All heavy atoms as an XYZ file, in Angstrom:
822
protein
N     -22.690     31.918     -9.484
C     -21.776     30.957     -8.788
C     -20.773     31.775     -8.019
O     -20.284     32.799     -8.433
C     -21.130     30.115     -9.835
C     -20.221     29.098     -9.238
S     -19.670     27.907    -10.464
C     -18.238     27.272     -9.583
N     -20.444     31.202     -6.862
C     -19.457     31.861     -5.984
C     -18.057     31.662     -6.560
O     -17.828     30.644     -7.300
C     -19.504     31.261     -4.582
C     -20.670     31.645     -3.712
C     -20.495     33.103     -3.433
C     -20.812     33.400     -1.995
N     -20.684     34.782     -1.684
N     -17.159     32.525     -6.204
C     -15.794     32.406     -6.571
C     -15.161     31.231     -5.777
O     -15.426     31.055     -4.619
C     -15.043     33.697     -6.297
C     -13.602     33.686     -6.753
O     -13.266     32.912     -7.701
O     -12.839     34.454     -6.210
N     -14.286     30.449     -6.396
C     -13.704     29.306     -5.772
C     -12.832     29.685     -4.588
O     -12.707     28.906     -3.641
C     -12.899     28.439     -6.812
C     -12.613     27.094     -6.194
C     -11.671     29.174     -7.236
C     -12.102     26.063     -7.201
N     -12.286     30.894     -4.591
C     -11.466     31.298     -3.448
C     -12.316     31.360     -2.166
O     -11.764     31.103     -1.092
C     -10.805     32.626     -3.757
O     -11.814     33.621     -3.909
N     -13.597     31.759     -2.289
C     -14.404     31.801     -1.063
C     -14.633     30.362     -0.489
O     -14.670     30.172      0.718
C     -15.739     32.424     -1.337
O     -16.456     31.744     -2.351
N     -14.706     29.383     -1.347
C     -14.797     27.983     -0.929
C     -13.540     27.532     -0.229
O     -13.573     26.922      0.840
C     -15.111     27.021     -2.090
C     -16.442     27.187     -2.699
C     -16.568     27.763     -3.955
C     -17.586     26.799     -2.044
C     -17.828     27.875     -4.550
C     -18.827     26.974     -2.585
C     -18.953     27.522     -3.881
N     -12.439     27.846     -0.829
C     -11.092     27.425     -0.303
C     -10.922     28.091      1.080
O     -10.459     27.406      2.029
C      -9.966     27.829     -1.251
C     -10.133     26.947     -2.545
C      -8.620     27.613     -0.613
C      -9.157     27.368     -3.633
N     -11.226     29.367      1.213
C     -11.129     30.030      2.495
C     -11.996     29.356      3.530
O     -11.575     29.189      4.693
C     -11.435     31.490      2.365
C     -10.335     32.356      1.775
C     -10.762     33.796      1.600
C     -11.091     34.414      2.939
N     -11.390     35.856      2.814
N     -13.223     29.006      3.166
C     -14.141     28.395      4.082
C     -13.585     27.035      4.543
O     -13.602     26.702      5.707
C     -15.495     28.296      3.468
C     -16.520     27.564      4.391
C     -17.075     28.189      5.438
C     -16.828     26.209      4.126
C     -17.986     27.518      6.260
C     -17.698     25.546      4.910
C     -18.293     26.172      6.007
O     -19.184     25.516      6.811
N     -13.199     26.184      3.581
C     -12.727     24.857      3.914
C     -11.484     24.918      4.689
O     -11.209     23.986      5.553
C     -12.516     24.043      2.637
C     -13.773     23.850      1.805
C     -13.708     23.891      0.427
C     -14.949     23.660      2.403
C     -14.794     23.699     -0.329
C     -16.129     23.508      1.646
C     -16.041     23.544      0.266
N     -10.654     25.921      4.559
C      -9.425     26.082      5.311
C      -9.658     26.725      6.625
O      -8.712     27.006      7.371
C      -8.348     26.787      4.504
N     -10.899     27.091      6.923
C     -11.319     27.755      8.134
C     -10.617     29.084      8.327
O     -10.099     29.410      9.390
C     -11.077     26.833      9.365
C     -11.962     25.591      9.318
C     -11.831     24.833     10.593
N     -12.819     23.756     10.514
C     -12.533     22.448     10.723
N     -11.318     22.140     11.045
N     -13.489     21.582     10.663
N     -10.612     29.865      7.201
C      -9.953     31.157      7.235
C     -10.970     32.285      6.909
O     -10.603     33.337      6.402
C      -8.821     31.193      6.201
C      -7.720     30.197      6.579
C      -6.648     30.180      5.479
O      -6.811     30.695      4.402
N      -5.519     29.602      5.802
N     -12.239     32.028      7.119
C     -13.264     33.030      6.869
C     -13.708     33.763      8.131
O     -13.618     33.217      9.210
C     -14.502     32.381      6.246
O     -14.952     31.323      7.074
C     -14.227     31.831      4.837
N     -14.203     34.944      7.952
C     -14.807     35.678      9.011
C     -16.226     35.204      9.143
O     -16.809     34.654      8.223
C     -14.740     37.179      8.701
C     -13.395     37.756      8.711
C     -12.765     38.110      7.551
C     -12.707     37.886      9.891
C     -11.496     38.656      7.530
C     -11.449     38.400      9.959
C     -10.817     38.818      8.759
N     -16.868     35.395     10.282
C     -18.278     34.916     10.469
C     -19.206     35.481      9.430
O     -20.127     34.747      8.933
C     -18.610     35.449     11.870
C     -17.322     35.568     12.588
C     -16.307     35.936     11.546
N     -19.031     36.736      8.988
C     -19.879     37.335      7.975
C     -19.761     36.611      6.614
O     -20.739     36.335      5.927
C     -19.594     38.802      7.739
C     -19.692     39.686      8.981
C     -18.434     39.736      9.768
O     -17.500     38.953      9.609
N     -18.377     40.701     10.716
N     -18.518     36.275      6.240
C     -18.310     35.533      5.024
C     -18.871     34.143      5.087
O     -19.434     33.683      4.098
C     -16.743     35.462      4.746
C     -16.067     36.775      4.458
C     -14.562     36.609      4.435
O     -14.008     35.884      5.250
O     -13.983     37.213      3.503
N     -18.758     33.534      6.253
C     -19.302     32.166      6.429
C     -20.782     32.202      6.287
O     -21.398     31.343      5.591
C     -18.888     31.623      7.785
C     -19.213     30.224      7.985
C     -18.673     29.689      9.287
O     -17.592     30.124      9.707
O     -19.355     28.842      9.896
N     -21.470     33.147      6.900
C     -22.929     33.285      6.830
C     -23.371     33.543      5.362
O     -24.382     32.986      4.929
C     -23.390     34.444      7.705
C     -23.320     34.093      9.192
C     -23.595     35.294     10.075
O     -24.068     36.315      9.539
O     -23.384     35.186     11.269
N     -22.636     34.405      4.681
C     -22.951     34.688      3.274
C     -22.851     33.445      2.402
O     -23.728     33.127      1.586
C     -22.043     35.796      2.733
C     -22.297     36.158      1.298
C     -21.274     37.120      0.764
O     -20.661     37.870      1.582
O     -21.074     37.118     -0.445
N     -21.777     32.680      2.639
C     -21.615     31.457      1.869
C     -22.717     30.431      2.164
O     -23.265     29.760      1.261
C     -20.207     30.867      2.152
C     -19.849     29.598      1.336
C     -19.802     29.866     -0.121
C     -18.556     28.985      1.848
N     -23.068     30.305      3.446
C     -24.122     29.345      3.802
C     -25.512     29.799      3.244
O     -26.308     28.932      2.863
C     -24.192     29.204      5.310
C     -23.010     28.392      5.915
S     -22.852     26.743      5.258
C     -21.451     26.891      4.156
N     -25.745     31.059      3.216
C     -26.994     31.556      2.567
C     -27.025     31.184      1.081
O     -27.966     30.749      0.535
C     -27.165     33.062      2.721
C     -27.691     33.456      4.081
C     -28.160     34.899      4.078
N     -27.118     35.857      3.701
C     -26.244     36.423      4.581
N     -26.328     36.149      5.881
N     -25.339     37.239      4.163
N     -25.821     31.365      0.410
C     -25.708     30.998     -0.990
C     -25.990     29.511     -1.173
O     -26.664     29.122     -2.088
C     -24.365     31.422     -1.524
C     -24.181     31.091     -2.952
C     -24.535     31.796     -4.004
C     -23.509     29.909     -3.489
N     -24.178     31.181     -5.186
C     -23.594     29.996     -4.845
C     -22.943     28.803     -2.929
C     -23.038     29.030     -5.721
C     -22.417     27.848     -3.786
C     -22.478     27.937     -5.117
N     -25.382     28.698     -0.306
C     -25.523     27.238     -0.393
C     -27.001     26.813     -0.243
O     -27.538     26.013     -1.006
C     -24.674     26.517      0.621
C     -25.022     25.037      0.740
C     -23.191     26.651      0.303
N     -27.696     27.447      0.714
C     -29.097     27.105      0.962
C     -30.037     27.693     -0.046
O     -31.246     27.282     -0.070
C     -29.483     27.597      2.365
C     -28.771     26.876      3.478
O     -28.358     25.718      3.229
O     -28.606     27.436      4.576
N     -29.590     28.566     -0.929
C     -30.480     29.220     -1.903
C     -31.023     28.274     -2.962
O     -32.134     28.458     -3.424
C     -29.727     30.385     -2.582
N     -30.227     27.253     -3.330
C     -30.740     26.303     -4.337
C     -30.031     24.987     -4.274
O     -28.930     24.908     -3.738
C     -30.504     26.899     -5.773
O     -29.177     26.838     -6.106
N     -30.658     23.928     -4.776
C     -30.005     22.633     -4.783
C     -28.706     22.614     -5.628
O     -27.727     21.854     -5.326
C     -31.032     21.647     -5.392
C     -32.325     22.382     -5.258
C     -32.017     23.835     -5.269
N     -28.680     23.338     -6.727
C     -27.515     23.429     -7.536
C     -26.306     24.010     -6.705
O     -25.157     23.581     -6.887
C     -27.696     24.250     -8.805
C     -28.688     23.604     -9.773
C     -30.141     23.901     -9.418
O     -30.412     24.847     -8.627
O     -31.030     23.160     -9.836
N     -26.624     25.038     -5.958
C     -25.547     25.619     -5.131
C     -25.053     24.633     -4.129
O     -23.822     24.529     -3.889
C     -26.053     26.859     -4.462
C     -26.387     28.035     -5.377
O     -26.132     27.955     -6.578
N     -26.978     29.054     -4.851
N     -25.941     23.916     -3.503
C     -25.527     22.912     -2.511
C     -24.695     21.811     -3.230
O     -23.677     21.354     -2.636
C     -26.732     22.291     -1.864
C     -26.422     21.366     -0.717
C     -27.594     20.929      0.081
C     -27.195     20.213      1.307
N     -28.283     20.013      2.199
N     -25.072     21.391     -4.409
C     -24.289     20.424     -5.167
C     -22.942     20.916     -5.450
O     -21.895     20.190     -5.340
C     -25.058     20.026     -6.407
C     -24.435     18.892     -7.200
C     -25.227     18.515     -8.393
O     -26.471     18.592     -8.333
O     -24.619     18.143     -9.396
N     -22.826     22.193     -5.868
C     -21.519     22.781     -6.187
C     -20.657     22.803     -4.927
O     -19.470     22.489     -4.947
C     -21.722     24.162     -6.765
O     -22.492     24.134     -7.927
C     -20.392     24.846     -7.042
N     -21.294     23.249     -3.804
C     -20.538     23.325     -2.548
C     -19.997     21.950     -2.143
O     -18.823     21.811     -1.780
C     -21.494     23.898     -1.437
C     -20.858     23.873     -0.093
C     -20.018     24.903      0.281
C     -21.156     22.880      0.825
C     -19.440     24.904      1.541
C     -20.624     22.864      2.071
C     -19.753     23.878      2.464
N     -20.895     20.934     -2.228
C     -20.423     19.573     -1.879
C     -19.315     19.052     -2.794
O     -18.408     18.325     -2.347
C     -21.599     18.616     -1.822
C     -22.600     18.878     -0.677
C     -23.809     17.979     -0.834
C     -21.942     18.712      0.676
N     -19.474     19.382     -4.053
C     -18.402     18.930     -5.016
C     -17.035     19.510     -4.649
O     -16.067     18.816     -4.557
C     -18.776     19.342     -6.429
C     -17.774     18.953     -7.484
C     -18.201     19.395     -8.851
C     -17.970     20.911     -9.004
N     -18.090     21.431    -10.346
N     -17.054     20.844     -4.373
C     -15.801     21.503     -3.979
C     -15.309     20.975     -2.642
O     -14.116     20.819     -2.399
C     -15.912     23.004     -3.959
C     -15.950     23.657     -5.284
C     -16.887     24.583     -5.650
C     -14.979     23.329     -6.240
C     -16.934     25.166     -6.891
C     -14.971     23.919     -7.517
C     -15.973     24.835     -7.832
O     -15.958     25.407     -9.029
N     -16.224     20.708     -1.682
C     -15.856     20.174     -0.388
C     -15.200     18.825     -0.516
O     -14.141     18.542      0.104
C     -17.095     20.084      0.520
C     -16.720     19.615      1.875
C     -15.985     20.225      2.840
C     -17.128     18.381      2.393
N     -15.877     19.404      3.953
C     -16.569     18.292      3.740
C     -17.863     17.275      1.964
C     -16.754     17.169      4.554
C     -18.052     16.170      2.766
C     -17.479     16.132      4.049
N     -15.699     17.920     -1.337
C     -15.128     16.626     -1.553
C     -13.759     16.726     -2.195
O     -12.804     15.990     -1.808
C     -16.037     15.692     -2.386
C     -17.260     15.294     -1.641
N     -17.198     14.528     -0.515
C     -18.581     15.460     -1.906
C     -18.452     14.282     -0.065
N     -19.303     14.873     -0.909
N     -13.611     17.639     -3.190
C     -12.318     17.796     -3.789
C     -11.294     18.290     -2.849
O     -10.164     17.854     -2.759
C     -12.446     18.749     -5.010
C     -13.090     18.172     -6.211
S     -13.218     19.181     -7.692
C     -12.803     20.785     -7.245
N     -11.687     19.344     -2.030
C     -10.756     19.872     -1.062
C     -10.372     18.835      0.005
O      -9.201     18.729      0.342
C     -11.430     21.066     -0.336
C     -10.521     21.709      0.679
C      -9.603     22.694      0.317
C     -10.618     21.417      2.038
C      -8.801     23.320      1.250
C      -9.808     21.988      2.983
C      -8.851     22.953      2.545
N     -11.329     18.054      0.448
C     -11.074     17.037      1.460
C     -10.070     15.983      0.907
O      -9.135     15.526      1.557
C     -12.391     16.389      1.908
C     -12.242     15.548      3.152
O     -11.459     15.976      4.084
O     -12.844     14.532      3.214
N     -10.329     15.577     -0.339
C      -9.494     14.567     -0.985
C      -8.055     15.059     -1.144
O      -7.059     14.412     -0.786
C     -10.019     14.125     -2.347
O     -11.352     13.665     -2.152
C      -9.138     13.078     -2.997
N      -7.909     16.311     -1.618
C      -6.597     16.890     -1.819
C      -5.879     17.074     -0.483
O      -4.721     16.793     -0.365
C      -6.735     18.249     -2.530
C      -7.146     18.031     -4.029
C      -5.400     19.036     -2.524
C      -7.530     19.240     -4.754
N      -6.669     17.490      0.490
C      -6.066     17.640      1.847
C      -5.513     16.336      2.420
O      -4.454     16.304      2.937
C      -7.093     18.277      2.809
C      -6.604     18.440      4.175
N      -5.677     19.414      4.506
C      -6.921     17.800      5.326
C      -5.467     19.333      5.830
N      -6.148     18.425      6.318
N      -6.292     15.283      2.234
C      -5.885     13.945      2.753
C      -4.643     13.457      1.960
O      -3.769     12.827      2.519
C      -7.002     12.970      2.683
C      -8.129     13.182      3.662
C      -9.263     12.216      3.373
C      -7.639     13.030      5.045
N      -4.617     13.664      0.650
C      -3.504     13.162     -0.152
C      -2.200     13.907      0.138
O      -1.094     13.306      0.067
C      -3.864     13.261     -1.631
C      -4.925     12.340     -2.150
C      -5.233     12.635     -3.616
C      -4.493     10.893     -1.960
N      -2.307     15.139      0.491
C      -1.146     15.959      0.703
C      -0.752     16.101      2.179
O       0.243     16.737      2.508
C      -1.268     17.337      0.079
C      -1.193     17.303     -1.422
N      -2.334     17.180     -2.190
C      -0.139     17.277     -2.231
C      -1.983     17.134     -3.420
N      -0.665     17.185     -3.518
N      -1.492     15.459      3.031
C      -1.201     15.550      4.485
C       0.014     14.713      4.764
O       0.095     13.532      4.408
C      -2.379     15.013      5.249
C      -2.297     15.272      6.722
C      -3.566     14.850      7.408
O      -3.660     13.652      7.758
O      -4.448     15.728      7.560
N       1.019     15.335      5.294
C       2.252     14.622      5.638
C       2.366     14.487      7.181
O       2.114     15.437      7.899
C       3.477     15.334      5.095
O       3.489     16.665      5.578
C       3.450     15.352      3.579
N       2.777     13.333      7.641
C       2.911     13.183      9.074
C       4.101     14.030      9.597
O       5.070     14.189      8.882
C       3.156     11.671      9.225
C       3.730     11.225      7.921
C       3.093     12.139      6.910
N       3.980     14.445     10.773
C       5.070     15.178     11.448
C       5.955     14.178     12.104
O       5.545     13.432     12.984
C       4.515     16.205     12.422
C       3.647     17.244     11.727
C       5.633     16.901     13.211
C       2.907     18.143     12.666
N       7.188     14.141     11.693
C       8.162     13.209     12.302
C       9.168     14.010     13.071
O       9.870     14.862     12.547
C       8.873     12.397     11.178
C       9.921     11.450     11.762
C       7.864     11.652     10.358
N       9.219     13.753     14.349
C      10.152     14.427     15.204
C      11.486     13.698     15.187
O      11.532     12.443     15.260
C       9.627     14.486     16.638
C       8.318     15.256     16.818
C       7.844     15.127     18.253
C       8.485     16.717     16.424
N      12.579     14.411     15.037
C      13.908     13.748     15.032
C      14.211     13.143     16.340
O      13.957     13.706     17.392
C      14.872     14.832     14.663
C      14.179     16.083     15.045
C      12.674     15.860     14.931
N      14.790     11.991     16.324
C      15.214     11.279     17.534
C      16.769     11.305     17.525
O      17.372     10.916     16.573
C      14.731      9.817     17.557
C      15.206      9.089     18.823
C      13.215      9.774     17.467
N      17.276     11.820     18.599
C      18.721     11.982     18.647
C      19.262     11.331     19.883
O      18.522     10.949     20.818
C      19.134     13.467     18.651
O      18.519     14.046     19.836
C      18.678     14.165     17.424
N      20.548     11.138     19.927
C      21.234     10.655     21.115
C      21.193      9.175     21.259
O      21.361      8.397     20.315
N      20.989      8.699     22.471
C      21.101      7.279     22.799
C      20.057      6.428     22.045
O      20.275      5.317     21.654
C      20.931      7.107     24.312
C      21.133      5.730     24.746
C      21.245      5.698     26.303
N      21.469      4.335     26.691
C      20.761      3.649     27.576
N      19.738      4.245     28.156
N      21.042      2.435     27.884
N      18.804      6.966     21.990
C      17.782      6.231     21.306
C      18.085      5.967     19.861
O      17.791      4.895     19.299
C      16.447      6.988     21.412
C      15.900      7.090     22.765
C      14.526      7.673     22.821
N      13.708      6.638     23.305
C      12.357      6.661     23.219
N      11.777      7.622     22.553
N      11.641      5.679     23.707
N      18.702      6.893     19.154
C      19.072      6.711     17.745
C      20.084      5.624     17.640
O      19.949      4.738     16.745
C      19.687      8.002     17.151
O      18.689      9.015     17.291
C      20.001      7.854     15.705
N      21.080      5.572     18.498
C      22.055      4.513     18.431
C      21.445      3.169     18.783
O      21.804      2.170     18.127
C      23.184      4.841     19.445
C      24.178      5.909     18.888
C      25.189      6.194     19.901
N      24.479      6.960     20.946
C      25.040      7.507     21.951
N      26.329      7.367     22.168
N      24.362      8.180     22.849
N      20.500      3.162     19.731
C      19.825      1.890     20.064
C      19.041      1.368     18.886
O      19.039      0.204     18.602
C      18.954      2.095     21.299
C      18.221      0.858     21.712
S      19.363     -0.435     22.274
C      19.363     -0.133     24.009
N      18.303      2.297     18.231
C      17.494      1.856     17.094
C      18.370      1.373     15.960
O      18.042      0.381     15.316
C      16.617      3.032     16.591
C      15.454      3.258     17.511
C      14.549      4.290     16.947
N      13.442      4.584     17.869
C      12.602      5.490     17.751
N      12.584      6.251     16.677
N      11.586      5.649     18.626
N      19.512      2.041     15.733
C      20.395      1.543     14.693
C      20.913      0.184     15.039
O      20.964     -0.705     14.190
C      21.583      2.529     14.529
C      21.198      3.796     13.785
O      20.146      3.858     13.187
N      21.961      4.837     13.970
N      21.328     -0.017     16.285
C      21.844     -1.299     16.731
C      20.780     -2.389     16.594
O      21.069     -3.509     16.119
C      22.320     -1.177     18.195
C      22.924     -2.466     18.669
C      24.170     -2.858     18.498
C      22.249     -3.469     19.425
N      24.350     -4.110     19.093
C      23.201     -4.508     19.629
C      20.951     -3.668     19.846
C      22.878     -5.644     20.321
C      20.629     -4.804     20.547
C      21.578     -5.810     20.794
N      19.530     -2.106     16.950
C      18.476     -3.076     16.821
C      18.208     -3.421     15.396
O      17.939     -4.572     15.052
C      17.213     -2.532     17.485
C      17.175     -2.546     19.024
C      15.890     -1.913     19.524
C      17.336     -3.922     19.590
N      18.292     -2.476     14.507
C      18.145     -2.767     13.099
C      19.217     -3.646     12.554
O      18.952     -4.638     11.831
N      20.471     -3.418     12.944
C      21.570     -4.306     12.545
C      21.411     -5.706     13.140
O      21.667     -6.716     12.464
C      22.934     -3.692     12.903
C      23.264     -2.425     12.232
C      23.683     -1.287     12.914
C      23.108     -2.312     10.812
C      23.990     -0.103     12.253
C      23.422     -1.131     10.152
C      23.864     -0.027     10.852
O      24.136      1.109     10.233
N      20.983     -5.774     14.411
C      20.808     -7.053     15.038
C      19.732     -7.849     14.360
O      19.857     -9.054     14.123
C      20.529     -6.847     16.552
N      18.591     -7.188     14.012
C      17.524     -7.862     13.353
C      17.983     -8.372     11.986
O      17.632     -9.492     11.554
C      16.323     -6.945     13.174
N      18.766     -7.535     11.269
C      19.297     -8.022      9.945
C      20.170     -9.246     10.103
O      20.095    -10.169      9.276
C      20.012     -6.848      9.280
N      20.987     -9.243     11.119
C      21.858    -10.384     11.343
C      21.104    -11.651     11.679
O      21.452    -12.702     11.165
C      22.891    -10.068     12.456
C      23.869     -8.963     12.127
S      24.846     -9.258     10.606
C      25.812    -10.650     11.172
N      20.031    -11.503     12.444
C      19.238    -12.671     12.790
C      18.586    -13.237     11.528
O      18.601    -14.450     11.323
C      18.134    -12.333     13.835
C      17.104    -13.411     13.990
C      18.769    -12.058     15.181
N      18.110    -12.374     10.696
C      17.481    -12.857      9.418
C      18.513    -13.526      8.571
O      18.294    -14.601      7.968
C      16.834    -11.679      8.671
C      16.377    -12.038      7.274
C      15.594    -11.139      9.494
N      19.700    -12.953      8.425
C      20.780    -13.546      7.655
C      21.177    -14.897      8.127
O      21.338    -15.842      7.415
C      21.994    -12.573      7.515
C      21.609    -11.347      6.691
C      23.213    -13.308      6.991
C      22.642    -10.222      6.706
N      21.365    -15.034      9.506
C      21.721    -16.345     10.051
C      20.631    -17.355      9.846
O      20.884    -18.518      9.545
C      22.036    -16.165     11.536
C      23.401    -15.560     11.801
C      23.536    -14.471     12.570
C      24.560    -16.113     11.199
C      24.777    -13.927     12.820
C      25.783    -15.566     11.465
C      25.911    -14.473     12.268
N      19.337    -16.946     10.009
C      18.241    -17.870      9.816
C      18.162    -18.378      8.363
O      18.012    -19.576      8.098
C      16.928    -17.202     10.177
N      18.318    -17.465      7.427
C      18.309    -17.856      6.005
C      19.504    -18.767      5.727
O      19.364    -19.785      5.030
C      18.352    -16.592      5.087
C      17.044    -15.881      5.177
C      18.677    -16.990      3.665
C      16.967    -14.533      4.505
N      20.693    -18.441      6.271
C      21.872    -19.297      6.050
C      21.689    -20.681      6.622
O      22.002    -21.706      6.011
C      23.113    -18.639      6.671
O      23.352    -17.387      6.124
N      21.091    -20.732      7.822
C      20.887    -22.006      8.492
C      19.887    -22.911      7.674
O      20.217    -24.025      7.360
C      20.308    -21.806      9.884
C      19.890    -23.133     10.557
C      20.821    -24.017     11.054
C      18.556    -23.431     10.649
C      20.452    -25.185     11.650
C      18.156    -24.603     11.204
C      19.096    -25.524     11.722
O      18.708    -26.693     12.291
N      18.737    -22.348      7.317
C      17.764    -23.135      6.600
C      18.226    -23.475      5.180
O      17.961    -24.529      4.658
C      16.424    -22.412      6.544
C      15.734    -22.473      7.843
C      15.552    -21.306      8.586
C      15.280    -23.679      8.384
C      14.880    -21.359      9.836
C      14.605    -23.765      9.602
C      14.427    -22.579     10.323
N      19.020    -22.583      4.552
C      19.570    -22.874      3.230
C      20.550    -24.062      3.328
O      20.477    -24.945      2.502
C      20.248    -21.649      2.620
O      19.311    -20.562      2.587
C      20.786    -21.913      1.243
N      21.431    -24.017      4.290
C      22.435    -25.115      4.423
C      21.739    -26.397      4.836
O      22.076    -27.501      4.457
C      23.538    -24.758      5.362
O      23.000    -24.573      6.700
N      20.666    -26.312      5.655
C      19.905    -27.481      6.127
C      19.229    -28.121      4.939
O      19.272    -29.333      4.782
C      18.927    -27.032      7.192
C      18.163    -28.152      7.790
C      18.748    -29.071      8.645
C      16.787    -28.338      7.471
C      18.063    -30.087      9.187
C      16.064    -29.415      7.987
C      16.715    -30.265      8.872
N      18.581    -27.357      4.118
C      17.873    -27.911      2.934
C      18.842    -28.394      1.903
O      18.614    -29.369      1.215
C      16.899    -26.882      2.344
C      15.605    -26.793      3.043
C      15.235    -25.585      3.701
C      14.717    -27.831      3.071
C      14.034    -25.464      4.418
C      13.491    -27.731      3.758
C      13.182    -26.567      4.399
O      12.009    -26.456      5.077
N      20.012    -27.712      1.720
C      20.963    -28.107      0.686
C      21.662    -29.381      1.117
O      22.049    -30.156      0.182
C      21.972    -26.937      0.540
N      21.846    -29.628      2.371
C      22.583    -30.865      2.799
C      21.658    -32.053      2.962
O      22.150    -33.166      3.266
N      20.374    -31.933      2.785
C      19.474    -33.020      2.964
C      18.665    -33.326      1.703
O      18.106    -32.398      1.117
C      18.464    -32.642      4.107
O      17.478    -33.611      4.212
N      18.586    -34.611      1.320
C      17.772    -34.946      0.200
C      16.330    -35.172      0.553
O      15.456    -35.124     -0.325
C      18.358    -36.278     -0.448
C      19.714    -36.043     -1.046
O      20.041    -34.933     -1.383
O      20.444    -37.086     -1.156
N      16.025    -35.423      1.749
C      14.660    -35.708      2.188
C      13.917    -34.520      2.715
O      12.752    -34.546      2.959
C      14.655    -36.793      3.278
O      15.343    -36.290      4.414
C      15.227    -38.045      2.767
N      14.585    -33.394      2.946
C      13.908    -32.205      3.459
C      14.156    -32.094      4.922
O      14.977    -32.801      5.530
N      13.422    -31.261      5.575
C      13.637    -31.029      7.038
C      13.216    -32.254      7.845
O      12.406    -33.076      7.387
C      12.778    -29.843      7.333
C      11.788    -29.734      6.227
C      12.424    -30.375      5.042
N      13.763    -32.363      9.039
C      13.430    -33.495      9.892
C      12.067    -33.488     10.494
O      11.560    -34.499     10.845
C      14.492    -33.653     10.979
C      15.905    -33.844     10.512
C      16.824    -33.847     11.725
C      15.995    -35.195      9.829
N      11.465    -32.334     10.660
C      10.171    -32.309     11.299
C       9.139    -32.646     10.302
O       8.148    -32.867     10.064
C       9.920    -30.922     11.933
C       9.853    -29.791     11.013
C       8.740    -29.325     10.318
C      10.885    -28.956     10.644
N       9.060    -28.266      9.589
C      10.373    -28.025      9.741
C      12.210    -28.890     10.918
C      11.152    -27.017      9.157
C      13.005    -27.907     10.359
C      12.460    -26.957      9.496
């Protein structure tokens, strides 16, 4: 069985062409080797996807202030809408007019 570090290097694309050829010869040598390779490949792929973090670029200046203002404005609209419908339902025994 190959050392796990050779798999990790291959999956991370950090191998030299000779190392890659040697690993592929090992994989093609038997079905068990291919199964082992695929098992490690699936584990590496899963771990890579789970730990992948998006790159977030900081936004500064005018756009930041605009986004903050829009967030506050949206919150105020929601608060006013809830207040309006709460007072509308609370003041009426029959429910809304529509």
